[in-house]
N, CA, C and O of each residue as an XYZ file, in Angstrom:
936
protein
N      15.247    142.726     71.799
C      14.898    141.445     71.199
C      15.967    140.393     71.505
O      15.661    139.254     71.859
N      17.237    140.809     71.356
C      18.327    139.870     71.638
C      18.330    139.421     73.100
O      18.650    138.281     73.438
N      17.943    140.413     73.969
C      17.901    140.081     75.394
C      16.833    139.032     75.658
O      17.046    138.121     76.458
N      15.684    139.147     74.993
C      14.620    138.157     75.160
C      15.030    136.801     74.599
O      14.762    135.754     75.188
N      15.689    136.851     73.440
C      16.148    135.591     72.822
C      17.159    134.885     73.731
O      17.091    133.673     73.935
N      18.101    135.672     74.275
C      19.103    135.104     75.186
C      18.441    134.514     76.426
O      18.826    133.438     76.884
N      17.455    135.209     76.965
C      16.754    134.725     78.153
C      15.998    133.435     77.854
O      15.970    132.520     78.678
N      15.380    133.364     76.666
C      14.656    132.145     76.278
C      15.613    130.970     76.142
O      15.323    129.867     76.606
N      16.765    131.212     75.500
C      17.760    130.140     75.354
C      18.279    129.681     76.704
O      18.456    128.486     76.944
N      18.525    130.660     77.595
C      19.015    130.319     78.932
C      17.993    129.488     79.691
O      18.356    128.554     80.406
N      16.716    129.824     79.538
C      15.651    129.057     80.194
C      15.619    127.627     79.679
O      15.485    126.687     80.462
N      15.741    127.457     78.361
C      15.749    126.105     77.760
C      16.930    125.301     78.286
O      16.783    124.123     78.612
N      18.119    125.941     78.372
C      19.310    125.248     78.860
C      19.143    124.822     80.314
O      19.544    123.723     80.697
N      18.547    125.699     81.122
C      18.335    125.371     82.537
C      17.384    124.201     82.682
O      17.620    123.292     83.477
N      16.280    124.226     81.890
C      15.312    123.121     81.941
C      15.958    121.828     81.484
O      15.753    120.783     82.101
N      16.742    121.882     80.402
C      17.420    120.669     79.899
C      18.404    120.139     80.915
O      18.506    118.928     81.115
N      19.146    121.057     81.572
C      20.118    120.625     82.584
C      19.408    119.979     83.756
O      19.877    118.976     84.292
N      18.265    120.555     84.162
C      17.514    119.974     85.277
C      16.987    118.610     84.925
O      16.992    117.700     85.754
N      16.516    118.457     83.660
C      15.989    117.154     83.228
C      17.089    116.121     83.162
O      16.915    114.990     83.616
N      18.249    116.511     82.585
C      19.332    115.544     82.458
C      19.930    115.192     83.812
O      20.480    114.105     83.987
N      19.824    116.108     84.772
C      20.389    115.842     86.087
C      19.622    114.751     86.819
O      20.113    114.223     87.817
N      18.429    114.401     86.346
C      17.636    113.367     86.990
C      18.005    111.965     86.494
O      17.437    110.973     86.950
N      18.935    111.890     85.578
C      19.384    110.597     85.052
C      20.902    110.609     84.981
O      21.507    111.598     84.566
N      21.505    109.513     85.385
C      22.964    109.443     85.397
C      23.427    108.016     85.174
O      22.674    107.065     85.380
N      24.678    107.879     84.748
C      25.273    106.567     84.468
C      26.345    106.246     85.497
O      27.037    107.131     85.999
N      26.463    104.964     85.796
C      27.640    104.460     86.499
C      28.175    103.278     85.700
O      27.426    102.621     84.977
N      29.452    103.013     85.830
C      30.087    101.928     85.081
C      30.809    100.996     86.043
O      31.568    101.438     86.906
N      30.564     99.716     85.882
C      31.221     98.682     86.683
C      32.047     97.806     85.743
O      31.554     97.367     84.704
N      33.280     97.559     86.104
C      34.155     96.725     85.288
C      34.553     95.474     86.067
O      35.031     95.561     87.198
N      34.354     94.330     85.458
C      34.746     93.048     86.036
C      35.728     92.393     85.074
O      35.444     92.258     83.884
N      36.888     91.986     85.596
C      37.875     91.361     84.721
C      38.018     89.877     85.025
O      37.407     89.362     85.962
N      38.820     89.204     84.235
C      38.991     87.759     84.383
C      39.614     87.400     85.727
O      39.307     86.354     86.300
N      40.490     88.269     86.228
C      41.121     88.005     87.524
C      40.072     87.964     88.638
O      40.196     87.179     89.578
N      39.035     88.811     88.535
C      37.953     88.801     89.513
C      37.245     87.447     89.518
O      37.013     86.876     90.584
N      36.901     86.932     88.344
C      36.203     85.656     88.262
C      37.106     84.493     88.688
O      36.629     83.531     89.290
N      38.412     84.577     88.378
C      39.332     83.535     88.827
C      39.387     83.486     90.353
O      39.355     82.408     90.948
N      39.472     84.666     90.985
C      39.510     84.707     92.450
C      38.207     84.191     93.042
O      38.217     83.495     94.058
N      37.082     84.529     92.410
C      35.784     84.056     92.882
C      35.695     82.538     92.804
O      35.248     81.894     93.753
N      36.118     81.960     91.678
C      36.063     80.503     91.524
C      37.027     79.810     92.481
O      36.694     78.770     93.051
N      38.215     80.377     92.659
C      39.158     79.790     93.623
C      38.537     79.742     95.016
O      38.676     78.748     95.728
N      37.862     80.806     95.398
C      37.224     80.857     96.713
C      36.123     79.805     96.826
O      35.989     79.150     97.859
N      35.337     79.644     95.764
C      34.262     78.651     95.780
C      34.828     77.261     95.993
O      34.338     76.513     96.839
N      35.860     76.907     95.231
C      36.396     75.548     95.316
C      37.211     75.313     96.589
O      37.352     74.172     97.029
N      37.741     76.370     97.177
C      38.476     76.216     98.427
C      37.547     76.061     99.627
O      37.907     75.421    100.615
N      36.367     76.640     99.543
C      35.478     76.664    100.703
C      34.286     75.718    100.610
O      33.626     75.455    101.615
N      34.004     75.205     99.421
C      32.839     74.347     99.240
C      33.195     73.150     98.364
O      34.220     73.139     97.683
N      32.329     72.152     98.398
C      32.474     71.028     97.476
C      32.186     71.503     96.060
O      31.471     72.489     95.879
N      32.729     70.819     95.045
C      32.457     71.210     93.662
C      30.958     71.203     93.378
O      30.247     70.321     93.860
N      30.470     72.163     92.611
C      29.037     72.188     92.259
C      28.637     70.890     91.552
O      29.352     70.402     90.676
N      27.494     70.345     91.942
C      27.035     69.066     91.382
C      25.551     69.182     91.022
O      24.753     69.704     91.801
N      25.195     68.692     89.837
C      23.830     68.816     89.348
C      23.309     67.477     88.864
O      24.055     66.663     88.321
N      22.031     67.264     89.068
C      21.376     66.064     88.568
C      21.227     66.158     87.059
O      20.836     67.202     86.537
N      21.535     65.081     86.357
C      21.371     65.054     84.906
C      19.919     64.815     84.554
O      19.283     63.924     85.117
N      19.383     65.599     83.630
C      17.998     65.426     83.229
C      17.067     65.865     84.333
O      17.451     66.633     85.215
N      15.843     65.376     84.283
C      14.807     65.732     85.260
C      14.488     64.516     86.114
O      14.401     63.395     85.614
N      14.314     64.753     87.408
C      13.981     63.661     88.317
C      12.738     62.933     87.840
O      11.747     63.565     87.473
N      12.784     61.587     87.843
C      11.621     60.838     87.403
C      10.790     60.376     88.584
O      11.281     60.297     89.711
N       9.546     60.074     88.322
C       8.599     59.672     89.353
C       8.618     58.152     89.469
O       8.338     57.462     88.489
N       8.933     57.628     90.619
C       8.976     56.187     90.819
C       7.596     55.677     91.203
O       7.417     55.043     92.243
N       6.644     55.962     90.359
C       5.266     55.577     90.634
C       4.978     54.154     90.200
O       5.893     53.368     89.952
N       3.689     53.829     90.111
C       3.288     52.461     89.824
C       3.218     52.168     88.340
O       3.170     51.005     87.941
N       3.211     53.223     87.503
C       3.089     53.017     86.068
C       4.465     52.792     85.463
O       5.252     53.736     85.385
N       4.790     51.557     85.024
C       6.140     51.286     84.532
C       6.424     51.928     83.188
O       7.582     52.006     82.779
N       5.396     52.389     82.490
C       5.616     52.951     81.160
C       5.466     54.466     81.137
O       5.348     55.067     80.069
N       5.472     55.083     82.318
C       5.327     56.528     82.364
C       6.560     57.196     81.782
O       7.621     56.578     81.690
N       6.425     58.458     81.388
C       7.547     59.236     80.886
C       8.431     59.613     82.061
O       8.128     60.558     82.790
N       9.517     58.884     82.250
C      10.338     59.075     83.446
C      11.117     60.376     83.399
O      11.661     60.793     84.421
N      11.191     61.038     82.238
C      11.907     62.291     82.140
C      10.965     63.485     82.117
O      11.398     64.602     81.833
N       9.693     63.276     82.410
C       8.747     64.388     82.417
C       8.693     65.071     81.070
O       8.474     64.435     80.039
N       8.900     66.407     81.095
C       8.762     67.169     79.867
C      10.087     67.345     79.129
O      10.098     67.902     78.031
N      11.192     66.892     79.691
C      12.460     67.123     79.042
C      12.573     66.328     77.753
O      12.027     65.231     77.637
N      13.285     66.890     76.789
C      13.487     66.216     75.508
C      14.970     66.039     75.220
O      15.367     65.822     74.075
N      15.787     66.131     76.267
C      17.219     66.065     76.047
C      17.701     64.656     75.752
O      18.721     64.493     75.082
N      17.005     63.633     76.229
C      17.389     62.250     75.971
C      16.125     61.454     75.661
O      15.030     61.887     76.017
N      16.253     60.293     75.002
C      15.067     59.501     74.688
C      14.361     59.020     75.939
O      14.948     58.969     77.020
N      13.091     58.665     75.782
C      12.273     58.181     76.885
C      12.258     56.666     76.872
O      11.991     56.053     75.839
N      12.543     56.058     78.015
C      12.512     54.606     78.165
C      11.622     54.258     79.351
O      11.293     55.120     80.166
N      11.246     53.019     79.438
C      10.438     52.609     80.573
C      11.276     52.645     81.836
O      12.501     52.537     81.799
N      10.587     52.799     82.947
C      11.252     52.861     84.247
C      12.083     51.604     84.486
O      13.193     51.696     85.010
N      11.582     50.460     84.122
C      12.282     49.199     84.392
C      13.614     49.144     83.658
O      14.592     48.611     84.180
N      13.655     49.703     82.430
C      14.892     49.674     81.661
C      15.878     50.743     82.115
O      17.092     50.584     81.993
N      15.321     51.850     82.649
C      16.173     52.998     82.927
C      16.838     52.948     84.297
O      18.026     53.245     84.415
N      16.114     52.588     85.301
C      16.588     52.767     86.662
C      17.760     51.850     86.981
O      17.690     50.642     86.755
N      18.839     52.429     87.508
C      20.011     51.656     87.931
C      20.367     52.069     89.353
O      20.951     53.135     89.550
N      20.030     51.250     90.353
C      20.331     51.618     91.738
C      21.820     51.898     91.919
O      22.663     51.201     91.355
N      22.130     52.908     92.697
C      23.518     53.220     93.005
C      24.196     54.130     92.000
O      25.333     54.546     92.226
N      23.537     54.453     90.896
C      24.125     55.361     89.904
C      23.674     56.781     90.236
O      22.477     57.057     90.310
N      24.620     57.661     90.432
C      24.278     58.993     90.933
C      23.554     59.847     89.899
O      22.799     60.748     90.263
N      23.774     59.574     88.608
C      23.126     60.356     87.545
C      23.345     61.857     87.745
O      22.409     62.650     87.644
N      24.588     62.231     88.028
C      24.906     63.635     88.267
C      26.129     64.038     87.450
O      26.875     63.194     86.952
N      26.312     65.342     87.328
C      27.536     65.887     86.741
C      28.128     66.867     87.747
O      27.411     67.660     88.358
N      29.435     66.800     87.908
C      30.147     67.631     88.879
C      31.088     68.559     88.114
O      31.887     68.106     87.294
N      30.986     69.872     88.389
C      31.861     70.847     87.739
C      33.160     70.933     88.539
O      33.155     71.337     89.702
N      34.265     70.554     87.912
C      35.570     70.509     88.568
C      36.346     71.795     88.314
O      36.050     72.538     87.379
N      37.321     72.043     89.142
C      38.169     73.229     88.938
C      39.066     73.046     87.726
O      39.330     73.994     86.986
N      39.541     71.789     87.524
C      40.469     71.567     86.414
C      40.394     70.125     85.957
O      40.165     69.218     86.758
N      40.590     69.919     84.661
C      40.622     68.576     84.080
C      41.537     68.617     82.853
O      41.296     69.370     81.910
N      42.590     67.793     82.882
C      43.527     67.702     81.752
C      44.070     69.066     81.316
O      44.192     69.348     80.124
N      44.388     69.895     82.294
C      44.967     71.200     81.992
C      43.966     72.277     81.641
O      44.352     73.428     81.438
N      42.678     71.935     81.564
C      41.632     72.922     81.281
C      40.959     73.301     82.597
O      40.443     72.440     83.310
N      40.969     74.598     82.913
C      40.384     75.074     84.160
C      39.021     75.698     83.903
O      38.827     76.421     82.925
N      38.085     75.408     84.791
C      36.796     76.083     84.748
C      37.040     77.569     84.999
O      37.661     77.941     85.995
N      36.554     78.409     84.100
C      36.887     79.831     84.173
C      35.852     80.639     83.405
O      34.961     80.089     82.757
N      35.991     81.952     83.495
C      35.189     82.887     82.705
C      36.167     83.728     81.899
O      37.035     84.396     82.461
N      36.021     83.691     80.580
C      36.931     84.397     79.696
C      36.145     85.316     78.759
O      35.053     84.973     78.306
N      36.717     86.483     78.480
C      36.101     87.434     77.554
C      37.000     87.576     76.336
O      38.146     88.013     76.441
N      36.470     87.205     75.193
C      37.236     87.238     73.966
C      36.344     87.645     72.803
O      35.254     87.102     72.625
N      36.816     88.611     72.008
C      36.172     88.994     70.751
C      34.666     89.238     70.918
O      33.855     88.785     70.110
N      34.319     89.955     71.970
C      32.924     90.315     72.188
C      32.059     89.207     72.743
O      30.834     89.329     72.741
N      32.658     88.124     73.221
C      31.893     87.000     73.749
C      32.384     86.625     75.147
O      33.558     86.794     75.475
N      31.467     86.118     75.955
C      31.825     85.547     77.254
C      31.883     84.040     77.078
O      30.869     83.398     76.806
N      33.065     83.483     77.233
C      33.299     82.052     77.009
C      33.619     81.395     78.345
O      34.420     81.907     79.127
N      32.985     80.258     78.596
C      33.177     79.551     79.861
C      33.650     78.128     79.579
O      32.838     77.267     79.241
N      34.963     77.864     79.715
C      35.416     76.468     79.681
C      35.013     75.770     80.975
O      35.130     76.341     82.059
N      34.541     74.540     80.854
C      34.069     73.776     82.011
C      34.778     72.433     82.067
O      34.811     71.701     81.078
N      35.339     72.112     83.212
C      35.862     70.768     83.469
C      34.815     70.019     84.290
O      34.220     70.588     85.205
N      34.589     68.750     83.966
C      33.495     68.051     84.647
C      33.751     66.545     84.714
O      34.585     65.999     83.991
N      33.014     65.907     85.595
C      32.948     64.448     85.663
C      31.539     64.090     86.103
O      30.811     64.930     86.631
N      31.160     62.838     85.883
C      29.816     62.444     86.282
C      29.525     60.998     85.935
O      30.424     60.230     85.593
N      28.258     60.640     86.029
C      27.834     59.289     85.682
C      26.380     59.318     85.241
O      25.601     60.170     85.668
N      26.026     58.360     84.370
C      24.630     58.189     83.982
C      24.417     56.734     83.596
O      25.373     55.979     83.417
N      23.167     56.355     83.471
C      22.837     54.941     83.265
C      22.043     54.766     81.976
O      20.816     54.850     82.001
N      22.718     54.523     80.844
C      21.983     54.225     79.617
C      21.206     52.921     79.774
O      21.650     52.027     80.494
N      20.058     52.797     79.116
C      19.287     51.547     79.207
C      20.108     50.338     78.754
O      20.837     50.403     77.764
N      19.977     49.227     79.500
C      20.605     47.936     79.182
C      22.130     47.950     79.328
O      22.781     46.959     78.999
N      22.710     49.045     79.812
C      24.167     49.150     79.891
C      24.642     49.130     81.333
O      25.588     48.416     81.666
N      23.994     49.910     82.194
C      24.460     50.060     83.566
C      25.046     51.433     83.766
O      24.942     52.296     82.894
N      25.654     51.636     84.897
C      26.174     52.949     85.246
C      27.476     53.222     84.501
O      28.405     52.416     84.547
N      27.538     54.354     83.820
C      28.704     54.733     83.032
C      29.294     56.009     83.613
O      28.605     57.023     83.730
N      30.572     55.958     83.978
C      31.277     57.158     84.429
C      31.835     57.905     83.225
O      32.236     57.294     82.235
N      31.856     59.214     83.318
C      32.424     60.005     82.225
C      33.127     61.221     82.813
O      32.879     61.601     83.957
N      33.999     61.821     82.028
C      34.708     63.041     82.421
C      35.178     63.724     81.150
O      35.319     63.088     80.105
N      35.414     64.992     81.245
C      35.870     65.716     80.070
C      35.819     67.208     80.281
O      35.782     67.692     81.412
N      35.817     67.930     79.181
C      35.747     69.389     79.214
C      34.676     69.840     78.222
O      34.418     69.173     77.220
N      34.072     70.960     78.512
C      33.044     71.529     77.649
C      33.323     73.017     77.477
O      34.083     73.624     78.232
N      32.689     73.577     76.468
C      32.762     75.020     76.272
C      31.347     75.556     76.183
O      30.504     75.022     75.462
N      31.102     76.624     76.930
C      29.792     77.278     76.906
C      30.002     78.763     76.670
O      31.077     79.301     76.937
N      28.969     79.418     76.169
C      29.015     80.879     76.148
C      27.839     81.431     76.941
O      26.863     80.725     77.195
N      27.940     82.688     77.327
C      26.908     83.323     78.142
C      26.386     84.553     77.415
O      27.147     85.458     77.075
N      25.084     84.574     77.183
C      24.421     85.742     76.622
C      23.843     86.581     77.760
O      23.216     86.047     78.676
N      24.055     87.889     77.699
C      23.612     88.791     78.754
C      22.293     89.452     78.376
O      22.033     89.717     77.202
N      21.464     89.713     79.381
C      20.235     90.456     79.165
C      19.853     91.207     80.439
O      20.207     90.804     81.547
N      19.128     92.301     80.256
C      18.696     93.148     81.372
C      17.269     92.781     81.743
O      16.347     92.925     80.940
N      17.100     92.304     82.975
C      15.773     92.019     83.519
C      15.285     93.295     84.198
O      15.565     93.538     85.372
N      14.552     94.103     83.438
C      14.136     95.414     83.942
C      13.211     95.280     85.149
O      13.353     96.004     86.134
N      12.262     94.347     85.063
C      11.311     94.187     86.166
C      12.009     93.726     87.438
O      11.719     94.216     88.530
N      12.933     92.775     87.287
C      13.649     92.271     88.450
C      14.849     93.110     88.836
O      15.504     92.828     89.840
N      15.154     94.160     88.038
C      16.274     95.050     88.314
C      17.573     94.263     88.510
O      18.235     94.357     89.544
N      17.907     93.488     87.486
C      19.136     92.698     87.566
C      19.692     92.435     86.170
O      18.962     92.447     85.179
N      20.980     92.203     86.117
C      21.644     91.770     84.895
C      21.806     90.261     84.992
O      22.403     89.751     85.940
N      21.272     89.553     84.007
C      21.327     88.091     84.041
C      22.034     87.560     82.803
O      22.164     88.248     81.791
N      22.483     86.329     82.911
C      23.105     85.651     81.786
C      22.480     84.287     81.583
O      21.960     83.683     82.521
N      22.534     83.813     80.364
C      22.056     82.461     80.043
C      23.187     81.699     79.373
O      23.712     82.106     78.336
N      23.549     80.573     79.998
C      24.656     79.762     79.489
C      24.149     78.762     78.459
O      23.097     78.148     78.634
N      24.916     78.609     77.384
C      24.592     77.657     76.329
C      25.822     76.791     76.061
O      26.889     77.309     75.733
N      25.673     75.482     76.200
C      26.778     74.560     75.958
C      27.002     74.436     74.456
O      26.078     74.110     73.710
N      28.228     74.695     74.015
C      28.537     74.642     72.591
C      29.069     73.288     72.170
O      28.657     72.744     71.146
N      29.979     72.746     72.952
C      30.538     71.434     72.600
C      31.090     70.757     73.840
O      31.390     71.408     74.841
N      31.219     69.455     73.761
C      31.724     68.629     74.862
C      32.744     67.651     74.302
O      32.499     67.001     73.285
N      33.882     67.551     74.965
C      34.897     66.563     74.609
C      35.106     65.631     75.791
O      35.520     66.065     76.866
N      34.815     64.336     75.588
C      34.985     63.352     76.647
C      36.380     62.747     76.579
O      36.938     62.560     75.498
N      36.927     62.447     77.737
C      38.270     61.878     77.799
C      38.322     60.514     77.123
O      37.513     59.634     77.416
N      39.274     60.350     76.223
C      39.552     59.028     75.655
C      38.504     58.473     74.724
O      38.539     57.283     74.413
N      37.572     59.288     74.264
C      36.533     58.764     73.375
C      36.571     59.401     71.998
O      35.792     59.031     71.120
N      37.481     60.368     71.799
C      37.528     61.039     70.516
C      36.245     61.788     70.215
O      35.899     61.987     69.050
N      35.536     62.207     71.256
C      34.292     62.929     71.073
C      33.072     62.044     71.033
O      31.949     62.547     71.045
N      33.263     60.721     70.985
C      32.128     59.805     70.920
C      31.274     59.936     72.178
O      31.785     59.851     73.295
N      29.992     60.138     71.993
C      29.085     60.293     73.123
C      28.991     61.701     73.644
O      28.195     61.981     74.541
N      29.806     62.611     73.088
C      29.817     63.981     73.577
C      28.504     64.701     73.341
O      28.100     65.527     74.159
N      27.829     64.403     72.238
C      26.576     65.109     71.942
C      25.496     64.756     72.961
O      24.696     65.613     73.337
N      25.467     63.491     73.413
C      24.483     63.082     74.425
C      24.769     63.788     75.746
O      23.862     64.323     76.383
N      26.042     63.783     76.152
C      26.415     64.450     77.400
C      26.142     65.948     77.289
O      25.693     66.567     78.254
N      26.410     66.537     76.118
C      26.169     67.968     75.937
C      24.699     68.298     76.156
O      24.379     69.299     76.798
N      23.796     67.465     75.629
C      22.364     67.716     75.802
C      21.953     67.561     77.264
O      21.173     68.360     77.782
N      22.478     66.535     77.923
C      22.138     66.350     79.326
C      22.732     67.475     80.185
O      22.097     67.952     81.125
N      23.955     67.888     79.848
C      24.602     68.971     80.582
C      23.827     70.279     80.396
O      23.637     71.032     81.351
N      23.380     70.546     79.160
C      22.583     71.743     78.914
C      21.273     71.691     79.692
O      20.832     72.703     80.236
N      20.645     70.504     79.749
C      19.413     70.365     80.517
C      19.616     70.673     81.988
O      18.770     71.303     82.623
N      20.752     70.224     82.531
C      21.051     70.492     83.941
C      21.297     71.973     84.179
O      20.845     72.531     85.178
N      22.021     72.614     83.251
C      22.295     74.047     83.384
C      21.009     74.842     83.291
O      20.801     75.780     84.061
N      20.133     74.475     82.345
C      18.857     75.183     82.201
C      18.018     75.064     83.467
O      17.359     76.018     83.881
N      18.051     73.880     84.078
C      17.208     73.641     85.249
C      17.785     74.253     86.513
O      17.042     74.795     87.331
N      19.107     74.173     86.684
C      19.722     74.562     87.955
C      20.361     75.954     87.939
O      20.432     76.607     88.981
N      20.829     76.422     86.761
C      21.590     77.663     86.740
C      20.903     78.788     85.980
O      20.837     79.914     86.471
N      20.394     78.498     84.792
C      19.797     79.560     83.978
C      18.473     80.030     84.555
O      17.662     79.200     84.967
N      18.229     81.330     84.597
C      19.183     82.394     84.297
C      20.161     82.628     85.443
O      19.818     82.436     86.610
N      21.381     83.043     85.102
C      22.423     83.306     86.083
C      22.369     84.777     86.485
O      22.491     85.656     85.632
N      22.193     85.044     87.748
C      22.142     86.420     88.233
C      23.560     86.950     88.385
O      24.323     86.472     89.225
N      23.907     87.936     87.573
C      25.261     88.488     87.576
C      25.349     89.733     88.457
O      26.266     89.860     89.268
N      24.402     90.645     88.297
C      24.364     91.844     89.129
C      22.929     92.116     89.554
O      22.015     92.096     88.729
N      22.733     92.371     90.847
C      21.448     92.859     91.325
C      21.573     94.368     91.434
O      22.288     94.883     92.294
N      20.872     95.069     90.556
C      21.155     96.486     90.370
C      20.738     97.347     91.551
O      21.315     98.413     91.762
N      19.746     96.910     92.331
C      19.388     97.717     93.495
C      20.457     97.643     94.579
O      20.463     98.449     95.509
N      21.372     96.662     94.454
C      22.463     96.563     95.425
C      23.577     97.555     95.120
O      24.406     97.843     95.983
N      23.603     98.084     93.889
C      24.630     99.067     93.551
C      24.012    100.457     93.410
O      24.623    101.355     92.829
N      22.806    100.633     93.939
C      22.168    101.946     93.985
C      22.094    102.397     95.438
O      22.497    101.667     96.344
N      21.582    103.594     95.654
C      21.464    104.088     97.020
C      20.252    105.004     97.117
O      19.733    105.477     96.107
N      19.813    105.244     98.341
C      18.685    106.137     98.625
C      19.215    107.332     99.401
O      19.930    107.172    100.390
N      18.860    108.531     98.949
C      19.323    109.763     99.594
C      18.172    110.365    100.392
O      17.167    110.768     99.806
N      18.297    110.436    101.724
C      17.235    111.070    102.525
C      17.307    112.588    102.398
O      18.377    113.185    102.511
N      16.156    113.196    102.164
C      16.058    114.658    102.111
C      15.329    115.109    103.366
O      14.169    114.756    103.580
N      16.015    115.892    104.197
C      15.468    116.265    105.501
C      14.108    116.941    105.354
O      13.937    117.897    104.597
N      13.142    116.403    106.112
C      11.776    116.943    106.162
C      11.062    116.898    104.816
O      10.060    117.587    104.623
N      11.567    116.092    103.885
C      10.935    116.065    102.557
C      10.684    114.654    102.048
O       9.715    114.444    101.318
N      11.508    113.683    102.400
C      11.344    112.326    101.888
C      12.671    111.746    101.443
O      13.710    112.054    102.027
N      12.650    110.916    100.423
C      13.856    110.242     99.946
C      13.897    110.258     98.423
O      12.864    110.262     97.754
N      15.112    110.268     97.896
C      15.353    110.106     96.472
C      15.984    108.734     96.267
O      16.980    108.409     96.913
N      15.416    107.928     95.378
C      15.963    106.599     95.117
C      16.379    106.477     93.662
O      15.969    107.271     92.815
N      17.206    105.462     93.380
C      17.697    105.210     92.030
C      17.017    103.967     91.460
O      16.861    102.958     92.148
N      16.618    104.058     90.202
C      16.036    102.922     89.506
C      16.740    102.754     88.163
O      16.811    103.690     87.366
N      17.261    101.550     87.921
C      17.956    101.283     86.659
C      16.948    101.246     85.519
O      15.913    100.587     85.615
N      17.256    101.953     84.448
C      16.369    101.983     83.282
C      17.001    101.334     82.067
O      16.297    100.971     81.124
N      18.308    101.182     82.072
C      18.970    100.473     80.967
C      20.330     99.980     81.427
O      20.956    100.552     82.319
N      20.765     98.911     80.798
C      22.079     98.329     81.080
C      22.757     98.042     79.744
O      22.183     97.388     78.873
N      23.976     98.534     79.594
C      24.713     98.341     78.347
C      26.044     97.664     78.657
O      26.992     98.328     79.077
N      26.123     96.346     78.455
C      27.393     95.669     78.678
C      28.295     95.777     77.441
O      27.826     95.702     76.306
N      29.569     95.951     77.684
C      30.560     95.945     76.610
C      31.620     94.918     76.963
O      32.307     95.038     77.977
N      31.745     93.907     76.115
C      32.684     92.820     76.379
C      33.994     93.144     75.682
O      34.064     93.216     74.455
N      35.021     93.336     76.480
C      36.357     93.637     75.980
C      37.218     92.388     76.076
O      36.773     91.369     76.604
N      38.423     92.452     75.581
C      39.343     91.321     75.731
C      39.870     91.309     77.167
O      40.700     92.138     77.539
N      39.380     90.362     77.966
C      39.857     90.214     79.326
C      38.974     90.847     80.378
O      39.236     90.685     81.570
N      37.934     91.563     79.977
C      37.069     92.198     80.964
C      35.711     92.508     80.355
O      35.526     92.459     79.139
N      34.770     92.828     81.227
C      33.452     93.270     80.802
C      33.124     94.563     81.517
O      33.270     94.666     82.735
N      32.683     95.544     80.759
C      32.305     96.845     81.316
C      30.794     96.979     81.209
O      30.224     96.827     80.128
N      30.148     97.265     82.335
C      28.683     97.354     82.386
C      28.298     98.788     82.738
O      28.567     99.263     83.842
N      27.669     99.467     81.788
C      27.179    100.820     82.035
C      25.710    100.752     82.418
O      24.882    100.244     81.662
N      25.394    101.269     83.601
C      24.023    101.238     84.121
C      23.492    102.659     84.157
O      24.115    103.543     84.745
N      22.355    102.879     83.538
C      21.701    104.191     83.548
C      20.592    104.171     84.588
O      19.707    103.316     84.561
N      20.659    105.128     85.503
C      19.685    105.224     86.591
C      18.833    106.482     86.449
O      19.318    107.534     86.033
N      17.573    106.355     86.796
C      16.726    107.511     87.022
C      16.668    107.790     88.522
O      16.630    106.867     89.336
N      16.663    109.079     88.874
C      16.486    109.466     90.271
C      15.003    109.786     90.481
O      14.449    110.669     89.826
N      14.379    109.063     91.392
C      12.957    109.176     91.599
C      12.644    109.492     93.065
O      13.435    109.210     93.966
N      11.488    110.073     93.268
C      11.057    110.313     94.631
C      10.685    109.000     95.280
O       9.873    108.250     94.737
N      11.274    108.701     96.454
C      11.064    107.425     97.097
C       9.832    107.409     97.994
O       9.528    106.386     98.608
C-alpha cells in the first residue's frame, strides 16, 4: 500500500513539475542612471522634443467653428480671435531649466518625471506669449496583454512658470497634458516579444514565449519588472 501511495505522490510531483516547467519568470531592472544616459543621448543627437499645444484647428470658411475640435483643455474662441500668425503654439521639452533637469526618478513607489520646458501660445486679444518653466509628472504603468508590451501613462501634476509665482501655470498644465496625451500617451516602455526568444526543435517545430503577466516593483532609484512567460508551441 505504501509503495502505491509513494508512486501516486511521485506521479503527482512529476506532473506538477512538468506543468510548472512550461511557465517561467525573468526580471529586468532599469535604474535612474540608465534613463539619464538615454536622455543625454537623445539631447546630444537630436533637437529637443517639441509638441503642438492643444489640437490643430481647421482653417476653414466657418469663422465660428470649434477651432480646438474635441479638446476641452482650453476655452473655445472664434478663429478670428484666436489665430496669431507667426506664433508657434508649441512646447519644447528642454534638458535643463533653472537647475531642474528633465529626468526619470523612482521614489516611494512612484515614477516621477521632472520636466523643463519652454514654448509659446496665443491667448485671444493678447498676441503671442512666450513661457518657460518646470513641471512635475508621474507615470502609471500597465500591462498591454494584447499588444505584449509594458506601457506608461504620464500625468502632469503641477507647473511652475518662471517669474510668475505660478500665475498661469494651471492653463499651461492643461495644455501640456493635452499635448502629452496626444503625442506621447501611452508611452511604450518595453516590447515584451523583444525580450523573448523562439527555440527551434529539430524535426518538430518551435517553442515560443508569450508574456502572461507583468509585475513592476518601483524601488528607490530603480524599477524591477518581473515578466511571466508561458512556453507555447510555435
